[in-house]
C-alpha positions as CSV (number, residue, x, y, z in Angstrom):
1,M,29.1,17.3,35.5
2,N,31.2,18.3,32.5
3,I,33.5,15.3,32.1
4,T,36.1,15.6,29.3
5,D,37.8,12.8,27.3
6,N,41.0,13.6,29.4
7,N,39.1,12.9,32.6
8,I,38.0,9.6,31.2
9,N,41.5,8.7,30.1
10,E,43.0,9.5,33.5
11,L,40.5,7.2,35.2
12,L,41.1,4.5,32.6
13,D,44.8,4.8,33.4
14,E,44.1,4.2,37.1
15,L,42.2,1.0,36.2
16,L,45.2,-0.2,34.2
17,Q,47.2,-0.2,37.4
18,L,44.9,-2.6,39.2
19,H,46.6,-5.7,37.8
20,P,50.3,-6.2,36.9
21,K,49.4,-7.9,33.6
22,K,47.3,-6.3,30.8
23,I,45.9,-9.7,29.9
24,D,45.5,-12.6,32.4
25,L,42.8,-14.9,31.2
26,S,40.5,-16.0,34.1
27,L,36.9,-15.7,35.2
28,D,37.6,-15.7,39.0
29,R,38.3,-12.0,39.4
30,I,35.4,-10.7,37.4
31,K,33.0,-13.2,39.0
32,R,34.0,-11.9,42.5
33,L,33.4,-8.3,41.4
34,L,30.1,-9.1,39.7
35,T,28.9,-10.8,42.9
36,K,29.7,-7.6,44.8
37,I,27.5,-5.6,42.4
38,E,24.6,-8.2,42.5
39,N,25.4,-9.9,39.2
40,P,24.0,-7.4,36.7
41,Q,24.9,-9.8,33.8
42,D,22.1,-12.1,35.0
43,K,19.6,-9.2,34.6
44,I,20.3,-8.6,30.9
45,E,17.9,-10.2,28.4
46,N,18.4,-11.6,24.9
47,I,22.2,-11.6,24.7
48,I,23.8,-12.4,21.4
49,H,27.4,-13.5,22.2
50,I,30.0,-13.3,19.3
51,A,33.4,-14.9,19.3
52,G,36.1,-15.5,16.6
53,T,39.4,-14.3,15.3
54,N,38.2,-11.9,12.6
55,G,34.9,-10.4,11.7
56,K,33.3,-10.1,15.2
57,F,32.7,-6.3,15.0
58,S,31.4,-6.4,11.4
59,T,29.1,-9.3,12.1
60,L,27.8,-7.5,15.2
61,K,27.2,-4.4,13.2
62,F,25.3,-6.2,10.5
63,I,23.1,-8.0,13.1
64,Q,22.5,-4.7,14.9
65,A,21.4,-3.0,11.7
66,I,18.9,-5.8,11.0
67,L,17.5,-5.6,14.6
68,K,17.3,-1.8,14.5
69,A,15.4,-2.0,11.2
70,N,13.0,-4.3,13.0
71,Q,12.4,-1.5,15.5
72,K,14.4,-3.3,18.2
73,A,16.5,-1.4,20.6
74,T,20.0,-2.7,21.2
75,N,22.9,-2.4,23.7
76,A,26.3,-3.4,22.4
77,Y,29.7,-4.1,23.8
78,V,32.7,-4.0,21.4
79,S,36.4,-3.8,21.7
80,P,38.9,-2.4,21.1
81,N,37.9,1.2,20.4
82,L,39.4,3.3,17.6
83,L,39.1,6.9,18.7
84,R,37.7,7.0,22.2
85,F,36.8,4.4,24.9
86,N,33.1,5.4,24.8
87,E,32.8,3.5,21.5
88,R,32.9,0.2,23.5
89,F,29.6,0.9,25.3
90,E,26.5,1.4,23.2
91,L,23.3,1.8,25.3
92,D,19.9,2.0,23.6
93,D,21.7,2.4,20.2
94,K,23.8,5.4,21.4
95,E,27.4,5.7,22.5
96,I,27.7,6.2,26.2
97,S,28.2,9.8,27.3
98,N,31.3,11.0,29.2
99,D,29.3,11.8,32.3
100,K,27.6,8.4,32.5
101,L,30.8,6.6,31.7
102,Y,32.8,8.5,34.3
103,D,30.1,7.8,37.0
104,L,30.0,4.2,36.1
105,L,33.8,3.6,36.1
106,T,34.2,5.5,39.4
107,T,31.4,3.5,41.1
108,I,32.6,0.1,40.0
109,K,36.3,1.0,40.8
110,K,35.2,2.0,44.3
111,L,33.3,-1.3,44.8
112,N,36.2,-3.3,43.5
113,D,38.1,-1.8,46.5
114,D,41.6,-2.0,44.8
115,N,41.4,-5.8,44.4
116,P,43.6,-7.1,41.6
117,I,41.6,-7.2,38.3
118,T,42.5,-6.6,34.7
119,F,41.4,-3.6,32.7
120,F,39.2,-5.6,30.5
121,E,37.6,-7.4,33.4
122,I,36.6,-4.3,35.3
123,T,35.4,-2.5,32.2
124,S,33.4,-5.5,31.2
125,A,31.8,-5.4,34.7
126,C,31.0,-1.8,34.0
127,F,29.3,-2.6,30.8
128,F,27.2,-5.3,32.4
129,Q,26.1,-2.8,35.1
130,A,25.2,-0.2,32.4
131,A,23.3,-2.7,30.2
132,S,21.4,-4.1,33.2
133,E,20.1,-0.5,33.8
134,T,19.3,0.2,30.2
135,K,16.3,-1.6,28.8
136,A,16.9,-3.0,25.3
137,D,15.4,-5.7,23.2
138,Y,18.8,-7.3,22.5
139,T,22.3,-6.9,23.8
140,L,25.2,-7.8,21.5
141,L,28.3,-8.9,23.2
142,E,31.7,-9.1,21.4
143,V,34.3,-11.4,23.0
144,G,37.6,-9.6,23.7
145,L,40.1,-12.4,23.5
146,G,39.5,-16.1,23.1
147,G,36.1,-17.1,24.6
148,R,36.3,-19.7,27.3
149,L,38.1,-17.5,29.8
150,D,37.1,-14.1,28.3
151,S,35.5,-11.7,30.7
152,S,32.4,-11.6,28.6
153,N,31.8,-15.4,29.2
154,V,29.9,-15.0,32.4
155,I,26.5,-14.6,30.7
156,S,23.7,-16.9,29.4
157,P,23.0,-15.9,25.8
158,I,20.0,-16.7,23.6
159,I,22.4,-17.5,20.8
160,S,26.1,-17.9,20.3
161,V,27.9,-16.8,17.1
162,I,31.3,-17.8,15.9
163,T,33.1,-16.0,13.1
164,S,36.2,-17.2,11.2
165,I,38.9,-18.6,13.4
166,S,42.6,-18.4,12.4
167,H,46.0,-18.0,14.0
168,D,46.4,-15.1,16.5
169,H,47.3,-14.6,20.1
170,H,49.3,-17.8,20.3
171,E,50.7,-16.8,23.7
172,F,47.3,-16.9,25.2
173,L,45.2,-19.3,23.2
174,G,47.8,-22.0,22.1
175,E,49.9,-22.7,19.1
176,T,47.6,-24.9,17.0
177,I,44.4,-24.0,15.3
178,E,42.7,-26.8,17.2
179,K,43.6,-25.2,20.6
180,I,42.5,-21.7,19.4
181,A,39.2,-23.1,18.2
182,F,38.7,-24.9,21.6
183,E,39.1,-21.5,23.4
184,K,36.6,-19.9,21.0
185,A,34.2,-22.8,21.4
186,G,34.1,-22.0,25.1
187,I,31.3,-19.5,24.6
188,I,29.0,-22.3,23.3
189,K,26.5,-23.2,26.1
190,P,24.4,-26.4,26.6
191,N,21.0,-26.3,24.8
192,I,21.7,-22.8,23.4
193,P,22.0,-22.7,19.6
194,V,25.2,-21.6,18.0
195,V,25.6,-20.2,14.5
196,I,29.0,-21.0,12.9
197,G,30.3,-18.9,10.1
198,Y,32.9,-19.5,7.3
199,Q,36.0,-21.3,8.7
200,P,39.3,-21.1,6.7
201,F,40.5,-24.2,8.6
202,E,38.4,-27.4,8.6
203,E,40.1,-28.4,11.8
204,A,38.6,-25.4,13.5
205,K,35.1,-26.2,12.2
206,K,35.4,-29.8,13.4
207,V,36.4,-28.6,16.9
208,L,33.4,-26.3,17.1
209,I,30.9,-28.9,15.9
210,D,32.3,-31.6,18.2
211,Y,32.3,-29.3,21.2
212,A,28.7,-28.2,20.5
213,S,27.6,-31.8,20.0
214,K,29.3,-32.9,23.3
215,I,27.4,-30.3,25.4
216,G,24.1,-30.6,23.5
217,A,24.1,-27.2,21.7
218,P,22.2,-27.1,18.4
219,T,24.4,-26.0,15.5
220,F,23.6,-24.0,12.4
221,V,26.8,-24.3,10.3
222,Y,27.9,-22.4,7.1
223,N,28.0,-24.7,4.1
224,L,26.2,-27.5,6.0
225,D,23.0,-26.0,7.2
226,W,23.0,-22.6,5.5
227,F,24.7,-21.2,2.3
228,F,25.7,-17.8,1.2
229,T,26.8,-17.3,-2.4
230,K,26.9,-14.9,-5.3
231,E,24.8,-15.5,-8.4
232,N,24.6,-13.3,-11.4
233,G,25.7,-10.2,-9.4
234,N,23.3,-10.9,-6.5
235,L,23.8,-12.4,-3.1
236,V,21.9,-15.6,-2.3
237,Y,21.0,-16.9,1.1
238,E,19.7,-20.4,1.4
239,D,18.8,-22.9,4.1
240,N,16.3,-25.8,4.5
241,N,13.4,-23.4,4.9
242,R,14.1,-20.4,2.7
243,K,16.0,-19.0,-0.3
244,F,16.2,-15.4,-1.3
245,K,18.3,-13.0,-3.3
246,F,19.3,-9.4,-2.7
247,E,21.9,-6.9,-4.0
248,D,25.6,-7.4,-3.6
249,L,27.5,-5.0,-1.3
250,N,28.4,-1.8,-3.0
251,S,31.6,-1.7,-0.9
252,N,34.9,-3.1,-2.3
253,A,35.4,-4.9,1.0
254,T,34.6,-8.4,-0.4
255,F,35.6,-10.1,2.9
256,Q,32.5,-8.5,4.5
257,L,30.4,-11.0,2.6
258,K,31.4,-13.7,5.1
259,N,30.3,-11.5,8.0
260,L,27.1,-10.4,6.3
261,G,26.1,-14.0,5.6
262,L,26.7,-14.9,9.2
263,A,24.7,-12.0,10.4
264,V,21.8,-13.0,8.1
265,A,21.9,-16.6,9.3
266,T,22.0,-15.4,12.9
267,A,19.1,-13.0,12.6
268,L,17.0,-15.6,11.0
269,Q,17.3,-17.7,14.1
270,L,15.8,-14.9,16.2
271,Y,12.1,-14.9,17.0
272,D,9.9,-12.7,14.8
273,I,12.8,-10.8,13.2
274,K,12.2,-10.0,9.5
275,V,15.3,-10.2,7.3
276,E,14.5,-10.8,3.7
277,P,12.5,-7.5,3.0
278,L,15.1,-5.4,4.8
279,L,17.9,-6.9,2.6
280,K,15.9,-6.3,-0.5
281,N,15.5,-2.7,0.6
282,N,19.4,-2.5,1.0
283,I,19.6,-2.2,4.7
284,H,23.0,-4.0,4.5
285,Q,24.4,-1.1,2.3
286,T,23.9,1.4,5.2
287,V,26.3,-0.2,7.6
288,R,29.7,1.5,8.1
289,F,32.9,0.0,9.4
290,P,35.5,2.7,10.4
291,G,39.0,1.4,10.0
292,R,37.9,-1.7,8.1
293,F,39.1,-1.4,4.5
294,E,38.1,2.2,4.7
295,K,39.0,4.5,1.8
296,L,40.1,7.9,3.2
297,D,38.8,10.4,0.6
298,Q,38.8,13.4,2.9
299,G,40.9,14.7,5.8
300,K,44.3,16.1,6.6
301,L,46.3,13.1,5.5
302,L,45.3,13.7,1.8
303,S,47.4,16.9,1.8
304,L,50.5,14.7,2.2
305,I,49.9,12.7,-1.0
306,N,49.2,13.3,-4.6
307,K,45.7,13.6,-6.0
308,T,46.6,10.6,-8.2
309,N,47.2,8.4,-5.1
310,E,44.5,6.5,-3.3
311,L,44.6,6.0,0.5
312,Y,43.1,3.1,2.3
313,L,43.1,2.1,6.0
314,D,42.6,-1.3,7.6
315,S,43.0,-2.4,11.2
316,A,43.6,-6.1,10.4
317,H,46.6,-7.4,12.4
318,N,46.8,-11.2,11.7
319,T,47.4,-13.3,8.6
320,D,43.8,-14.1,7.9
321,G,42.9,-10.4,8.2
322,A,45.7,-9.6,5.8
323,A,44.5,-12.2,3.3
324,N,41.0,-10.6,3.5
325,I,42.5,-7.2,2.7
326,N,44.4,-8.7,-0.3
327,Q,41.2,-10.2,-1.5
328,S,39.5,-6.8,-1.5
329,L,42.5,-5.1,-3.1
330,K,42.3,-7.6,-6.0
331,A,38.7,-6.6,-6.6
332,L,39.8,-3.0,-7.3
333,P,41.0,-1.6,-10.6
334,P,44.8,-2.4,-11.1
335,K,47.1,0.1,-9.4
336,D,50.6,-0.1,-7.8
337,L,50.3,-1.1,-4.2
338,C,52.4,0.6,-1.5
339,I,52.0,-0.4,2.2
340,I,52.7,1.6,5.3
341,I,52.7,-0.8,8.2
342,G,53.0,-0.7,12.0
343,M,52.6,-3.7,14.3
344,L,52.7,-4.8,17.9
345,N,55.5,-6.9,19.2
346,T,53.1,-9.9,19.7
347,K,52.4,-10.2,15.9
348,D,54.2,-11.9,13.0
349,P,55.0,-9.3,10.4
350,Q,56.7,-11.7,8.0
351,E,53.6,-14.0,7.8
352,Y,51.3,-11.0,7.6
353,I,53.1,-9.4,4.7
354,K,53.2,-12.8,2.8
355,Q,49.4,-12.5,2.3
356,F,49.7,-9.5,-0.1
357,A,50.3,-9.8,-3.8
358,N,52.2,-7.4,-6.1
359,I,53.6,-5.0,-3.6
360,T,55.6,-2.1,-5.0
361,A,57.1,-0.7,-1.8
362,I,56.7,-0.9,2.0
363,K,57.4,1.8,4.6
364,T,57.6,0.7,8.2
365,I,56.6,3.0,11.2
366,R,56.3,2.8,14.9
367,I,52.7,3.0,16.1
368,P,52.5,6.5,17.7
369,G,52.0,6.4,21.5
370,E,52.0,2.5,21.7
371,E,54.7,1.2,24.0
372,N,54.4,-2.4,22.6
373,S,54.9,-1.3,19.0
374,I,57.8,-2.8,17.1
375,S,60.3,-0.1,16.1
376,S,60.3,0.9,12.5
377,Q,63.8,-0.3,12.0
378,S,63.1,-3.7,13.6
379,L,60.0,-4.1,11.6
380,K,61.9,-3.3,8.4
381,E,64.5,-6.0,9.2
382,I,61.8,-8.6,9.8
383,I,59.8,-7.8,6.7
384,Q,63.0,-7.7,4.5
385,K,63.3,-11.5,5.0
386,Q,60.1,-11.7,2.9
387,F,60.2,-8.5,0.7
388,K,63.3,-6.5,-0.1
389,K,62.0,-3.0,-1.0
390,V,61.4,-1.7,2.6
391,D,62.3,1.6,4.2
392,A,62.0,2.5,7.9
393,E,60.4,5.9,8.4
394,K,60.4,8.2,11.5
395,S,56.7,9.0,11.2
396,L,53.5,8.4,9.4
397,E,53.7,11.8,7.8
398,N,57.2,11.1,6.4
399,A,56.1,7.7,5.1
400,L,53.1,9.2,3.3
401,K,55.2,12.0,1.7
402,N,58.0,9.7,0.6
403,I,55.7,7.0,-0.8
404,S,53.7,9.7,-2.7
405,K,56.9,11.2,-4.1
406,E,58.4,7.9,-5.2
407,N,55.0,6.3,-6.4
408,P,52.7,9.2,-7.4
409,E,50.1,6.9,-9.1
410,S,50.0,4.3,-6.4
411,R,47.3,2.9,-4.0
412,I,48.6,3.4,-0.5
413,L,47.4,1.0,2.3
414,I,48.0,1.8,6.0
415,C,47.6,-1.4,8.0
416,G,48.9,-3.8,10.7
417,S,47.2,-2.8,13.9
418,V,43.9,-1.7,15.4
419,Y,45.9,0.8,17.5
420,L,47.5,2.2,14.4
421,A,44.1,2.6,12.7
422,G,42.8,4.5,15.7
423,Q,45.8,6.9,15.6
424,I,45.3,7.4,11.8
425,L,41.7,8.3,12.3
426,K,42.6,10.8,15.0
427,L,45.3,12.4,12.8
428,N,42.9,12.6,9.9
């Protein structure tokens, strides 16, 4: 076969038509399909299940780097993708090929027999089938949305991991932080250890600990059982059994320290996995995170701005994510900040933009090719309630040219959506 990306996208479009809703949280449909294909999820060994609002992908990638440095093969399931769907399926440390993916999607679609099922449910079933056929020492599984009713929550992990929890997806998870934390806690299993990372809300941490206690899951909690700090320019990991230092991240993405600490704490709970010597050899410096506070220092978009501008891209789309970006911006040398923002109509642009300090100007755009994007004009009107100097632009290219012309010495940040970040990387 010679399957192209277009062939894959056409098939994915067909899968989107199998259910009238893009998101409909339930485990019934995927369980029915998995039964038809002989429950491949039960054949996968050593699953590490990761839930949370922010930091899931980064934590997964840090854990994966540690495992690979221990000569362990991994499968990984992540979402959403930035450039192409294949990014979601890593098998034996390699992105799935078009031919294998097409065959897999076609086979599972046929077995589903046109029964109602959401896109994420059927593609999750496809990953379980692929992972069951691909021998790996560990399989890392990122939750798509929530946890309790997420399509990934049909497995039995060797360890559960929960990253920071904050406000997002209220329409599916509930309006309060306690309700959101309860949904995330749903991945915790009886007698299976759970590692809990930094929590910006104490209420969320309490829900997680109480839930784990109620079902008999051992907990390993940040700032209770393990600690991750900076000391004299070094990073320090400490728990009851060990303490060691290693070099600080050479990236300006300071929020990644939370995810690195959680990955280290998780890896140390795994059998016969060496961590300390790898960190001292700077394995953590080798991990890359496309679209996560990424400085764009090459590519087509640079031709639209001045050489004295800086261009950054981040996919964060909620208030906690925006606060993380602002934290990283503050660690950079002072420079005027200009923001280009596009957001989905399920998000809160006003609260998002509140998280940034010392903004010089904002340009709003519609996310290219995304039907659920807020229009640039509507986004402008929402943000103007919080920040006055906002202009709506017809395109990203116009936004970049105009910001550069008006603020030739500025630092430009493109942000607001994973889908926007993907489009930016494609354009660049």
